[in-house]
DOMITI-728023 format. One record per residue: residue number from 1; residue in three letters; x, y, z of N, C-alpha, C in turn. Coordinates in Angstrom, 2 decimals. Atoms other than C-alpha are relative to their C-alpha. Layout:
BEGIN
{site NUM; ala; {X; Y; Z}; {X; Y; Z}; {X; Y; Z}};
...
This chain:
BEGIN
{site 1; met; {-0.29; 0.66; -1.21}; {-76.46; 11.31; -37.92}; {1.30; -0.27; 0.46}};
{site 2; his; {-1.43; -0.01; -0.13}; {-72.73; 11.90; -37.60}; {0.17; 0.09; 1.48}};
{site 3; asn; {-0.16; -0.14; -1.55}; {-73.01; 13.13; -33.84}; {-1.39; -0.53; 0.49}};
{site 4; phe; {1.13; 0.84; -0.50}; {-75.94; 10.72; -33.12}; {0.42; -0.28; 1.79}};
{site 5; asp; {-0.41; 0.48; -1.48}; {-76.21; 10.10; -29.25}; {-1.40; -0.73; 0.46}};
{site 6; trp; {0.99; 0.59; -0.04}; {-78.49; 7.63; -27.91}; {-1.11; 0.61; 1.34}};
{site 7; lys; {1.01; -0.22; -0.86}; {-80.02; 9.69; -25.34}; {-1.04; 1.27; -1.04}};
{site 8; gln; {0.83; -0.52; 1.34}; {-81.79; 11.66; -28.66}; {-1.38; -0.90; 0.14}};
{site 9; leu; {1.04; 0.87; 0.05}; {-84.17; 8.64; -28.47}; {-1.21; 0.39; 1.23}};
{site 10; val; {1.07; -0.16; -0.64}; {-86.17; 10.08; -25.92}; {-0.33; 1.73; 0.21}};
{site 11; asn; {0.22; -1.22; 0.09}; {-86.10; 13.74; -26.93}; {-0.81; 0.22; -1.19}};
{site 12; pro; {1.07; -0.28; 1.23}; {-89.23; 14.47; -29.07}; {0.52; 0.69; -1.08}};
{site 13; glu; {-0.38; -0.74; 1.19}; {-87.50; 17.18; -31.10}; {0.81; -0.76; -0.85}};
{site 14; phe; {-0.58; 0.83; 0.73}; {-85.21; 14.64; -32.25}; {-0.52; -0.53; -1.39}};
{site 15; tyr; {1.01; 0.70; 1.10}; {-87.99; 12.84; -34.17}; {-0.61; 0.99; -1.20}};
{site 16; ile; {0.56; -0.93; 0.73}; {-89.55; 16.08; -35.46}; {0.87; 0.57; -1.17}};
{site 17; leu; {-0.85; -0.80; 0.85}; {-86.39; 17.57; -37.06}; {0.93; -1.38; -0.85}};
{site 18; leu; {-0.59; 0.84; 0.66}; {-85.37; 14.14; -38.38}; {0.29; 0.03; -1.54}};
{site 19; glu; {0.02; -0.13; 1.31}; {-83.93; 13.97; -41.76}; {0.78; -1.35; -0.69}};
{site 20; phe; {-0.57; 1.15; 0.57}; {-82.90; 11.13; -44.39}; {0.49; 0.39; -1.23}};
{site 21; gly; {-0.45; -0.73; 1.25}; {-80.80; 11.90; -47.37}; {-0.35; 1.02; -0.44}};
{site 22; gly; {0.49; -1.37; 0.14}; {-81.45; 15.40; -46.95}; {-1.59; 0.29; -0.03}};
{site 23; ile; {1.48; -0.28; -0.06}; {-85.12; 14.97; -46.88}; {-0.50; -0.05; 1.35}};
{site 24; lys; {0.17; 0.07; -1.37}; {-86.82; 15.85; -43.68}; {-1.47; -0.98; 0.16}};
{site 25; ile; {0.92; 1.24; -0.14}; {-89.24; 12.87; -42.62}; {-0.54; -0.07; 1.35}};
{site 26; gly; {0.54; -0.34; -1.48}; {-90.28; 14.19; -39.18}; {-1.50; -0.34; 0.05}};
{site 27; leu; {1.73; 0.04; 0.06}; {-94.08; 14.07; -40.29}; {-0.10; -1.54; -0.11}};
{site 28; phe; {0.33; 1.24; 0.08}; {-93.75; 10.51; -41.11}; {0.39; -0.63; 1.39}};
{site 29; val; {-0.68; 0.55; -1.15}; {-91.83; 9.40; -37.99}; {-0.77; 0.50; 1.20}};
{site 30; leu; {1.01; -0.32; -1.01}; {-94.20; 11.36; -35.93}; {-1.31; -0.71; -0.03}};
{site 31; leu; {0.89; 0.56; 0.24}; {-97.09; 9.71; -37.46}; {0.11; -1.75; 0.48}};
{site 32; phe; {-0.28; 1.53; -0.22}; {-95.39; 6.10; -37.15}; {0.01; -0.06; 1.75}};
{site 33; ile; {-0.49; 0.20; -1.33}; {-94.41; 6.71; -33.46}; {-1.65; 0.22; 0.54}};
{site 34; ile; {1.43; -0.02; -0.62}; {-98.45; 7.84; -32.58}; {-0.60; -1.35; -0.13}};
{site 35; phe; {0.37; 1.17; 0.13}; {-99.32; 4.53; -34.12}; {0.54; -0.72; 0.80}};
{site 36; ala; {-1.06; 1.42; -0.71}; {-96.72; 2.21; -32.55}; {-0.33; 0.19; 1.34}};
{site 37; glu; {0.36; -0.61; -1.63}; {-97.37; 4.11; -29.02}; {-1.30; -1.06; 0.54}};
{site 38; thr; {1.31; 0.82; -0.53}; {-100.76; 1.98; -29.01}; {-0.02; -1.34; -0.71}};
{site 39; gly; {0.19; 1.06; 0.95}; {-100.59; -0.37; -31.91}; {0.78; -0.94; 0.09}};
{site 40; leu; {-1.06; 0.75; -0.09}; {-97.26; -1.91; -31.30}; {0.41; -0.26; 1.37}};
{site 41; phe; {-0.73; 0.07; -1.33}; {-96.60; -1.95; -27.63}; {1.26; 1.00; 0.34}};
{site 42; ala; {-1.37; -0.75; 0.12}; {-93.74; 0.73; -28.55}; {-0.33; 1.01; 0.12}};
{site 43; gly; {0.03; -1.56; -0.27}; {-93.25; 4.06; -27.63}; {-0.72; 0.46; 1.32}};
{site 44; phe; {0.24; -0.02; -1.22}; {-94.45; 3.87; -24.20}; {0.79; 1.02; 0.79}};
{site 45; phe; {-1.32; -0.77; -0.59}; {-91.23; 5.37; -22.96}; {0.25; 1.21; -0.55}};
{site 46; leu; {-0.16; -1.12; 0.75}; {-91.39; 8.09; -25.20}; {-1.29; 1.14; 0.51}};
{site 47; pro; {0.83; -1.02; -0.38}; {-92.90; 11.50; -23.99}; {-0.93; 0.57; -1.23}};
{site 48; gly; {0.89; -0.36; 0.94}; {-95.93; 11.33; -26.35}; {-0.86; 1.36; 0.06}};
{site 49; asp; {0.63; -1.41; 0.34}; {-97.72; 14.64; -25.36}; {0.77; 1.00; 0.05}};
{site 50; ser; {-0.75; -1.00; 0.03}; {-94.65; 16.53; -25.43}; {0.41; -0.05; -1.50}};
{site 51; leu; {-0.22; 0.08; 1.13}; {-94.12; 15.33; -28.85}; {-1.00; 0.65; -0.97}};
{site 52; leu; {1.32; -0.89; 0.73}; {-97.68; 16.68; -30.21}; {0.22; 1.30; 0.40}};
{site 53; phe; {-0.29; -1.64; -0.16}; {-96.92; 20.04; -28.47}; {1.06; 0.49; -0.97}};
{site 54; leu; {-1.06; -0.36; 0.88}; {-93.84; 20.28; -30.15}; {-0.08; -0.09; -1.34}};
{site 55; ala; {0.51; 0.25; 1.37}; {-95.31; 18.99; -33.46}; {-1.03; 1.45; -0.21}};
{site 56; gly; {0.75; -1.45; 0.13}; {-97.69; 22.32; -32.95}; {1.11; 0.98; -0.52}};
{site 57; ile; {-0.94; -1.23; 0.03}; {-94.53; 24.54; -32.52}; {0.82; -0.08; -1.37}};
{site 58; tyr; {-0.49; 0.50; 1.37}; {-92.90; 22.72; -35.68}; {-1.05; -0.32; -0.83}};
{site 59; ser; {1.14; 0.34; 0.83}; {-96.17; 22.75; -37.47}; {0.30; 0.35; -1.63}};
{site 60; glu; {-0.48; -0.20; 1.17}; {-94.80; 24.59; -40.42}; {0.68; -0.78; -0.75}};
{site 61; leu; {-1.12; 0.93; 0.41}; {-91.84; 22.63; -40.90}; {-0.46; -1.32; -0.33}};
{site 62; leu; {0.83; 1.52; 0.39}; {-93.82; 19.19; -40.73}; {-0.80; 0.11; -1.14}};
{site 63; thr; {1.16; -0.33; 1.13}; {-96.44; 20.66; -43.21}; {0.48; 0.32; -1.43}};
{site 64; arg; {-0.55; -0.79; 1.20}; {-94.11; 22.16; -45.74}; {-0.02; -0.92; -1.16}};
{site 65; gln; {0.25; 0.42; 1.13}; {-94.30; 19.32; -48.06}; {-1.37; -0.09; -0.46}};
{site 66; ile; {1.05; 0.18; 0.54}; {-98.05; 19.12; -48.10}; {-0.76; 1.26; 0.36}};
{site 67; ser; {0.56; -1.38; -0.46}; {-98.65; 22.71; -47.45}; {-1.50; 0.24; -0.62}};
{site 68; met; {1.33; -0.10; 0.44}; {-102.26; 23.91; -47.71}; {-0.06; 1.50; -0.04}};
{site 69; ser; {-0.13; -1.15; 0.68}; {-103.57; 27.22; -48.80}; {0.50; 0.97; 1.41}};
{site 70; asn; {-0.08; -0.88; -1.34}; {-103.35; 29.01; -44.88}; {0.77; -0.74; 1.19}};
{site 71; asp; {-0.90; 0.82; -1.07}; {-101.51; 28.32; -41.58}; {-1.13; -0.89; 0.96}};
{site 72; leu; {1.04; 0.76; -0.76}; {-105.19; 27.24; -39.77}; {-0.41; -1.04; -0.71}};
{site 73; ala; {0.00; 1.22; 0.81}; {-105.36; 24.77; -42.74}; {0.95; -0.92; 0.44}};
{site 74; asn; {-1.32; 1.03; -0.18}; {-101.77; 23.25; -42.02}; {-0.12; -0.72; 1.18}};
{site 75; val; {0.08; 0.59; -1.25}; {-102.23; 22.92; -38.46}; {-1.21; -1.06; 0.16}};
{site 76; val; {0.93; 0.90; 0.05}; {-105.74; 21.26; -38.70}; {0.22; -1.34; -0.86}};
{site 77; leu; {-0.65; 1.20; 0.92}; {-104.41; 18.92; -41.66}; {1.06; -0.99; 0.80}};
{site 78; leu; {-1.05; 0.59; -0.68}; {-101.40; 18.04; -39.35}; {-0.58; -0.80; 1.26}};
{site 79; ser; {0.57; 0.46; -1.03}; {-103.73; 17.33; -36.29}; {-0.92; -1.00; -0.75}};
{site 80; ser; {0.86; 0.80; 0.39}; {-106.11; 15.37; -38.57}; {0.84; -1.31; -0.29}};
{site 81; leu; {-0.94; 1.08; 0.22}; {-103.20; 13.24; -39.65}; {0.51; -0.91; 1.31}};
{site 82; val; {-0.28; 0.48; -1.38}; {-102.17; 12.63; -36.11}; {-1.27; -0.86; 0.88}};
{site 83; ser; {1.32; 0.82; -0.37}; {-105.85; 11.66; -35.13}; {-0.19; -1.35; -0.64}};
{site 84; leu; {0.34; 1.33; 0.47}; {-105.95; 9.01; -37.76}; {1.06; -0.74; 0.54}};
{site 85; ala; {-1.03; 1.00; -0.68}; {-102.62; 7.48; -36.53}; {-0.71; -0.67; 1.24}};
{site 86; gly; {0.65; 0.22; -1.57}; {-104.12; 7.56; -33.04}; {-0.90; -1.41; -0.01}};
{site 87; val; {1.30; 0.80; 0.40}; {-107.33; 5.81; -34.32}; {0.48; -1.32; -0.36}};
{site 88; phe; {-0.48; 1.25; 0.33}; {-105.38; 3.17; -36.20}; {0.86; -0.91; 0.87}};
{site 89; gly; {-0.69; 0.55; -1.08}; {-103.05; 2.63; -33.25}; {-0.60; -0.69; 0.94}};
{site 90; asn; {0.80; 0.38; -0.94}; {-105.66; 2.00; -30.71}; {-0.91; -1.41; -0.55}};
{site 91; ala; {0.90; 0.78; 0.89}; {-107.72; 0.06; -33.33}; {0.69; -1.48; -0.04}};
{site 92; val; {-0.65; 1.51; 0.14}; {-104.68; -2.50; -33.61}; {0.39; -0.45; 1.40}};
{site 93; gly; {0.06; 0.57; -1.24}; {-104.32; -2.76; -29.77}; {-1.07; -0.48; 0.54}};
{site 94; tyr; {1.44; 0.72; -0.59}; {-107.98; -3.55; -29.04}; {0.04; -1.36; -0.78}};
{site 95; trp; {0.16; 1.36; 0.79}; {-107.63; -6.37; -31.82}; {0.90; -0.77; 0.54}};
{site 96; phe; {-0.91; 0.75; -0.74}; {-104.34; -7.56; -29.97}; {-0.68; -0.68; 0.93}};
{site 97; gly; {1.04; 0.57; -1.15}; {-106.58; -7.78; -26.98}; {-0.66; -1.15; -0.29}};
{site 98; val; {0.67; 0.74; 0.41}; {-109.11; -9.43; -28.39}; {0.37; -1.52; -0.44}};
{site 99; lys; {-0.67; 1.22; 0.43}; {-107.01; -12.16; -30.13}; {1.15; -0.50; 0.84}};
{site 100; gly; {-1.13; 0.28; -0.77}; {-104.20; -12.33; -27.60}; {0.11; 0.22; 1.39}};
{site 101; gly; {-0.34; -0.62; -1.64}; {-105.27; -11.32; -24.18}; {0.45; -0.95; 0.67}};
{site 102; thr; {-0.60; 1.03; -1.31}; {-104.99; -14.61; -22.16}; {1.55; -0.04; -0.33}};
{site 103; tyr; {-1.40; 0.48; 0.23}; {-101.35; -14.98; -23.96}; {0.53; 1.38; 0.56}};
{site 104; leu; {-0.71; -1.32; -0.61}; {-100.54; -11.21; -22.62}; {0.39; -0.26; 1.18}};
{site 105; tyr; {0.01; 0.26; -1.56}; {-101.12; -12.22; -19.04}; {1.20; -1.10; 0.35}};
{site 106; arg; {-1.25; 1.19; -0.41}; {-98.61; -15.21; -19.33}; {1.41; 0.79; -0.70}};
{site 107; lys; {-1.28; 0.04; 0.98}; {-95.89; -13.46; -21.47}; {0.98; 0.99; 1.06}};
{site 108; glu; {-0.73; -0.30; -0.67}; {-92.89; -12.64; -19.86}; {0.31; 1.50; -0.05}};
{site 109; asp; {-0.49; -1.26; 0.04}; {-91.37; -9.15; -19.20}; {1.12; 0.35; -0.79}};
{site 110; thr; {-1.06; -0.30; 0.86}; {-89.34; -7.35; -21.87}; {0.13; 1.45; 0.11}};
{site 111; phe; {-0.17; -1.68; 0.07}; {-88.26; -3.72; -22.49}; {-1.03; 0.48; -0.76}};
{site 112; trp; {1.01; -0.72; 0.47}; {-91.29; -3.15; -24.67}; {-1.33; -0.70; 0.77}};
{site 113; phe; {1.41; 0.32; -0.67}; {-93.93; -5.09; -22.52}; {0.37; -0.40; 1.45}};
{site 114; lys; {0.09; 0.05; -1.34}; {-94.48; -4.80; -18.99}; {-1.34; -0.70; 0.57}};
{site 115; glu; {1.25; 0.37; -0.41}; {-97.08; -7.15; -17.22}; {-0.86; 0.98; 0.99}};
{site 116; lys; {0.53; -1.13; -0.99}; {-97.57; -4.32; -14.39}; {-0.84; 0.90; -0.62}};
{site 117; tyr; {0.75; -0.94; 0.73}; {-98.67; -1.91; -16.98}; {-1.15; -0.34; -0.27}};
{site 118; leu; {1.05; 0.53; 0.51}; {-101.16; -4.04; -18.25}; {-1.09; -0.08; 0.99}};
{site 119; leu; {0.88; 0.22; -1.12}; {-102.52; -4.99; -14.72}; {-0.60; 1.38; 0.55}};
{site 120; gln; {0.28; -1.33; -0.44}; {-102.53; -1.32; -13.91}; {-1.16; 0.96; -1.03}};
{site 121; ser; {1.20; -0.31; 0.76}; {-104.53; -0.38; -16.93}; {-1.36; -0.60; -0.03}};
{site 122; arg; {1.25; 0.91; -0.27}; {-106.84; -3.23; -16.46}; {-0.94; 1.08; 1.08}};
{site 123; asp; {0.69; -0.34; -0.87}; {-107.83; -1.67; -13.12}; {-0.32; 1.45; -0.38}};
{site 124; phe; {0.23; -1.59; 0.31}; {-107.97; 2.17; -14.56}; {-1.25; -0.37; -1.19}};
{site 125; phe; {1.03; 0.51; 0.99}; {-110.46; 0.35; -17.45}; {-1.22; -0.29; 0.80}};
{site 126; glu; {1.01; 0.25; -0.68}; {-112.36; -1.25; -14.85}; {-0.91; 1.16; 0.92}};
{site 127; lys; {0.76; -1.33; -0.85}; {-112.89; 2.21; -12.55}; {-0.65; 0.91; -1.11}};
{site 128; tyr; {0.90; -1.54; 0.74}; {-113.96; 4.57; -15.69}; {-0.69; -0.85; -1.03}};
{site 129; gly; {0.83; 0.26; 1.32}; {-115.31; 2.20; -18.28}; {0.44; 0.27; -1.17}};
{site 130; gly; {-0.42; -0.24; 1.30}; {-115.36; 3.11; -21.71}; {0.55; 1.54; -0.08}};
{site 131; lys; {-0.77; -1.47; -0.15}; {-114.22; 6.93; -20.72}; {1.43; -0.23; 0.28}};
{site 132; ala; {-1.36; 0.30; -0.08}; {-111.08; 5.12; -19.78}; {0.95; 0.35; -1.37}};
{site 133; ile; {-0.80; -0.31; 1.11}; {-110.19; 5.15; -23.36}; {0.15; 1.71; -0.31}};
{site 134; val; {-0.26; -1.44; 0.40}; {-110.54; 8.85; -23.50}; {1.07; 0.57; 0.86}};
{site 135; phe; {-1.07; -0.26; -1.19}; {-108.57; 9.53; -20.19}; {1.33; -0.31; -0.22}};
{site 136; ala; {-1.25; 0.55; 0.14}; {-106.01; 7.02; -21.03}; {0.99; 0.89; -1.15}};
{site 137; arg; {-0.65; -0.47; 1.12}; {-105.21; 9.05; -24.19}; {1.31; 1.12; 0.52}};
{site 138; phe; {-1.07; -0.97; -0.74}; {-103.64; 11.75; -22.00}; {0.87; -0.38; 1.03}};
{site 139; leu; {-1.10; 0.42; -1.03}; {-101.70; 9.69; -19.74}; {1.08; -1.26; -0.59}};
{site 140; pro; {-0.92; 0.52; 0.33}; {-98.33; 7.85; -20.47}; {-0.18; -1.21; 0.47}};
{site 141; ile; {0.21; 1.43; -0.39}; {-98.40; 4.11; -20.33}; {-1.20; -0.47; -0.20}};
{site 142; phe; {1.57; 0.43; 0.31}; {-102.29; 3.72; -20.02}; {-0.17; 0.08; -1.56}};
{site 143; arg; {0.59; 0.09; 1.24}; {-102.72; 4.85; -23.34}; {0.52; -1.09; -0.87}};
{site 144; thr; {-0.47; 1.23; 0.55}; {-100.54; 2.14; -24.57}; {-0.90; -1.30; 0.14}};
{site 145; phe; {0.40; 1.03; -0.40}; {-102.31; -0.57; -22.73}; {-1.59; -0.04; 0.21}};
{site 146; ala; {1.11; -0.12; 0.00}; {-105.64; 0.78; -22.53}; {-1.00; -0.98; -1.13}};
{site 147; pro; {0.50; 0.67; 0.98}; {-106.97; -0.37; -25.84}; {0.06; -1.45; 0.05}};
{site 148; ile; {-0.05; 1.40; -0.18}; {-105.54; -3.75; -25.31}; {-0.88; -0.89; 0.95}};
{site 149; val; {0.93; 0.53; -1.03}; {-107.60; -4.13; -22.24}; {-1.14; 0.02; 0.09}};
{site 150; ala; {1.46; -0.04; 0.54}; {-110.70; -3.11; -23.90}; {-0.13; -1.31; -0.99}};
{site 151; gly; {0.26; 1.16; 0.40}; {-110.27; -5.87; -26.04}; {-0.08; -1.17; 0.84}};
{site 152; ile; {0.07; 1.33; -0.68}; {-109.63; -8.56; -23.64}; {-1.12; 0.25; 0.70}};
{site 153; ala; {1.50; 0.00; -0.88}; {-112.59; -7.18; -21.33}; {-1.07; -0.37; -1.17}};
{site 154; gly; {1.13; 0.35; 0.88}; {-114.71; -7.80; -24.66}; {-0.84; 1.28; -0.05}};
{site 155; met; {0.74; -1.13; 0.20}; {-115.86; -4.22; -24.97}; {-0.33; -0.06; -1.37}};
{site 156; asp; {0.88; -0.10; 1.36}; {-118.35; -3.53; -27.71}; {0.90; 0.58; -0.96}};
{site 157; lys; {-0.94; -0.57; 1.26}; {-116.53; -2.92; -31.02}; {-0.20; 1.57; -0.60}};
{site 158; lys; {0.47; -1.19; 0.22}; {-118.74; -0.21; -31.87}; {0.28; 1.20; 1.06}};
{site 159; lys; {-0.22; -0.94; -1.39}; {-118.63; 1.61; -28.34}; {1.60; 0.24; -0.17}};
{site 160; phe; {-1.42; -0.42; -0.14}; {-114.85; 1.31; -28.31}; {0.49; 0.76; -1.20}};
{site 161; met; {-0.39; -0.32; 1.05}; {-114.55; 2.48; -31.94}; {-0.23; 1.92; 0.08}};
{site 162; phe; {0.48; -1.44; -0.34}; {-116.52; 5.77; -30.64}; {0.81; 0.80; 0.64}};
{site 163; tyr; {-1.08; -0.43; -0.84}; {-114.23; 6.24; -27.74}; {1.26; 0.46; -0.66}};
{site 164; asn; {-1.31; -0.01; 0.57}; {-111.41; 5.73; -29.78}; {0.18; 1.21; -0.79}};
{site 165; ile; {-0.18; -0.93; 0.88}; {-112.00; 8.31; -32.19}; {-0.40; 1.42; 0.69}};
{site 166; val; {-0.02; -0.95; -0.63}; {-113.22; 10.96; -29.90}; {1.48; 0.19; 1.00}};
{site 167; ser; {-1.28; -0.14; -1.11}; {-109.99; 10.50; -27.64}; {0.90; 0.42; -1.01}};
{site 168; ser; {-0.87; -0.35; 0.96}; {-107.82; 10.74; -30.66}; {0.04; 1.35; -0.54}};
{site 169; val; {0.10; -1.57; 0.57}; {-109.12; 14.04; -32.04}; {0.14; 0.82; 1.13}};
{site 170; leu; {-0.18; -1.03; -1.12}; {-109.14; 15.51; -28.53}; {1.37; 0.09; 0.36}};
{site 171; trp; {-1.27; -0.11; -0.34}; {-105.74; 14.48; -27.82}; {0.79; 0.77; -0.95}};
{site 172; ser; {-0.85; -0.42; 0.96}; {-103.97; 15.29; -31.10}; {-0.45; 1.68; -0.24}};
{site 173; phe; {0.21; -1.13; 0.10}; {-105.99; 18.43; -31.67}; {0.34; 1.21; 0.99}};
{site 174; ser; {-0.10; -0.97; -1.00}; {-105.70; 20.02; -28.05}; {1.48; 0.17; 0.11}};
{site 175; leu; {-1.19; 0.26; -0.17}; {-101.92; 19.33; -27.81}; {0.65; 0.87; -1.19}};
{site 176; ile; {-0.24; -0.55; 1.06}; {-101.14; 20.33; -31.34}; {-0.37; 1.63; -0.27}};
{site 177; leu; {0.31; -1.09; 0.22}; {-103.11; 23.50; -31.42}; {0.36; 0.88; 1.07}};
{site 178; ala; {-1.12; -0.75; -0.82}; {-101.71; 24.54; -28.21}; {1.44; 0.10; -0.24}};
{site 179; gly; {-1.45; -0.40; 0.13}; {-98.16; 24.02; -28.95}; {0.23; 1.28; -1.14}};
{site 180; his; {-0.09; -0.89; 1.33}; {-98.82; 25.96; -32.54}; {-0.30; 1.40; 0.53}};
{site 181; tyr; {0.30; -1.41; -0.35}; {-100.70; 28.91; -30.98}; {0.55; 0.78; 1.42}};
{site 182; leu; {-0.75; -0.30; -1.29}; {-99.06; 29.30; -27.45}; {1.49; 0.82; -0.57}};
{site 183; ser; {-1.39; -0.57; 0.51}; {-95.78; 29.65; -29.60}; {0.06; 1.45; -0.56}};
{site 184; ala; {0.15; -1.45; 0.94}; {-96.94; 32.30; -31.84}; {-0.34; 1.15; 1.24}};
{site 185; leu; {0.04; -1.18; -1.18}; {-98.31; 34.26; -28.53}; {1.10; 0.25; 0.80}};
{site 186; phe; {-1.32; -0.27; -0.46}; {-95.04; 33.75; -26.85}; {0.85; 1.13; -0.74}};
{site 187; leu; {-1.27; -0.83; 0.93}; {-93.04; 35.21; -29.60}; {-0.69; 1.60; -0.06}};
{site 188; glu; {0.41; -1.34; 0.18}; {-95.52; 38.06; -30.26}; {0.00; 0.90; 1.05}};
{site 189; lys; {0.16; -0.65; -1.37}; {-96.33; 39.10; -27.01}; {1.32; 0.15; 1.09}};
{site 190; phe; {-0.98; -0.34; -0.82}; {-93.27; 38.54; -25.05}; {1.47; -0.28; -0.67}};
{site 191; asn; {-1.34; 0.15; 0.55}; {-90.31; 37.93; -27.70}; {0.48; -1.22; 0.39}};
{site 192; ile; {-0.73; 0.94; -0.67}; {-89.88; 34.54; -26.33}; {-0.23; -1.17; -1.19}};
{site 193; asp; {-0.01; 0.90; 0.93}; {-89.15; 32.04; -28.89}; {-0.04; -1.65; 0.51}};
{site 194; leu; {0.04; 1.41; -0.43}; {-90.26; 28.25; -27.64}; {0.94; -0.84; -0.27}};
{site 195; lys; {-0.90; 0.86; 0.60}; {-88.13; 26.62; -29.88}; {1.66; -0.16; 0.72}};
{site 196; ser; {-1.23; 0.06; -0.80}; {-85.21; 27.61; -27.74}; {0.01; -0.45; 1.61}};
{site 197; his; {0.07; 0.33; -1.37}; {-86.58; 26.41; -24.60}; {-0.78; -1.26; 0.16}};
{site 198; ile; {0.49; 1.46; 0.22}; {-87.62; 22.64; -25.71}; {0.24; -0.79; 1.26}};
{site 199; glu; {-0.16; 0.97; -1.57}; {-86.02; 21.08; -22.37}; {-0.99; 0.25; 0.77}};
{site 200; tyr; {1.10; -0.50; -1.22}; {-88.10; 23.20; -20.08}; {-1.43; -0.48; -0.47}};
{site 201; ile; {1.26; 0.40; 0.26}; {-91.08; 22.58; -22.26}; {-0.60; -1.45; 0.48}};
{site 202; val; {0.10; 1.25; 0.29}; {-90.68; 18.80; -22.58}; {-0.32; -0.63; 1.79}};
{site 203; ile; {0.05; 0.21; -1.42}; {-90.01; 18.55; -18.55}; {-1.31; 0.51; 0.69}};
{site 204; val; {1.52; -0.52; -0.32}; {-93.18; 20.71; -17.64}; {-0.98; -0.94; -0.29}};
{site 205; ile; {1.02; 0.71; 0.34}; {-95.23; 18.53; -19.89}; {0.06; -1.42; 0.26}};
{site 206; val; {-0.35; 1.12; -0.80}; {-93.84; 15.25; -18.57}; {-0.39; -0.26; 1.40}};
{site 207; leu; {0.65; -0.20; -1.42}; {-94.52; 16.29; -15.01}; {-1.22; 0.24; 0.07}};
{site 208; ile; {1.73; -0.34; 0.06}; {-98.09; 17.47; -15.65}; {-0.58; -1.37; -0.44}};
{site 209; thr; {0.83; 1.00; 0.34}; {-98.93; 14.13; -17.24}; {0.45; -1.24; 0.75}};
{site 210; thr; {-0.35; 1.14; -0.77}; {-97.03; 11.62; -15.03}; {-0.08; 0.03; 1.33}};
{site 211; val; {0.25; -0.21; -1.66}; {-97.32; 13.13; -11.44}; {-1.25; -0.63; 0.46}};
{site 212; pro; {1.19; 0.62; -0.25}; {-100.85; 12.32; -11.30}; {-0.20; -1.58; -0.08}};
{site 213; val; {0.17; 1.35; 0.13}; {-100.50; 8.97; -12.40}; {1.35; -0.88; 0.97}};
{site 214; leu; {-0.91; 0.40; -1.01}; {-97.31; 8.56; -9.93}; {-0.89; -0.03; 1.26}};
{site 215; trp; {0.83; -0.53; -1.12}; {-99.47; 10.07; -7.35}; {-1.06; -1.37; 0.48}};
{site 216; lys; {0.94; 0.87; -0.12}; {-102.44; 7.67; -7.70}; {0.59; -1.59; 0.44}};
{site 217; leu; {-0.88; 1.43; 0.00}; {-99.89; 4.42; -7.95}; {0.57; -0.15; 1.51}};
{site 218; leu; {-0.36; -0.06; -1.67}; {-98.47; 5.63; -4.48}; {-0.96; -0.18; 0.99}};
{site 219; lys; {1.22; 0.29; -0.79}; {-101.62; 5.96; -2.95}; {-0.44; -1.28; 0.07}};
{site 220; lys; {0.80; 1.71; 0.21}; {-102.70; 2.46; -3.99}; {0.94; -0.75; 0.77}};
{site 221; arg; {-0.89; 0.79; -0.54}; {-99.39; 1.06; -2.61}; {0.00; 0.47; 1.59}};
{site 222; val; {0.32; -0.33; -1.48}; {-99.98; 2.97; 0.70}; {-1.09; -0.72; 0.69}};
{site 223; his; {1.04; 0.75; -0.55}; {-103.39; 1.61; 1.13}; {-0.04; -1.54; 0.19}};
{site 224; ile; {-0.24; 1.66; -0.18}; {-102.08; -1.89; 0.54}; {0.47; -0.35; 1.05}};
């Protein structure tokens, strides 16, 4: 941490390569961030999709301490652990919504919590219903507040858990597998190491995931 720069906090590669006392703790940090992003209202400012894509690229490094018999098994294990963290995170967010929904609408804005995000997620949930849990998993900010809104709206617990599990599995497996196999493909076919182009990858993924959201919000403002 000798050359620590606060800008690193929004760089997903920083978390994956993090070490403590000479021990690589990237896997544990990754799982905590995925949980915190929905369970603790934290991490919505982080490029979660980029983090998972990069986790796929660095899957060998992340699973070194719990290495399985082959490459595919390692990637599946990593994706499964991330899925589990996402399921628990959403479940905690749902519980917060059930227990403290009314309080959240009266809560003052802080760095970690913005009422406008809660209201936008509520509109999103009302428009798409249960499927919003799945859609929101792939959208920054919405994935943080969608389970809370589901809890506030009194969504059936079993129905919520079904969409919660499906969305977490789809999100984690699709992005981690994409990162892992695209990295191998580019290296083999084009001799391009994606690890040397992390900044561009992050920018592209952030644009892909945030531009549609910003466009929707912009259109909504124009109509108002």
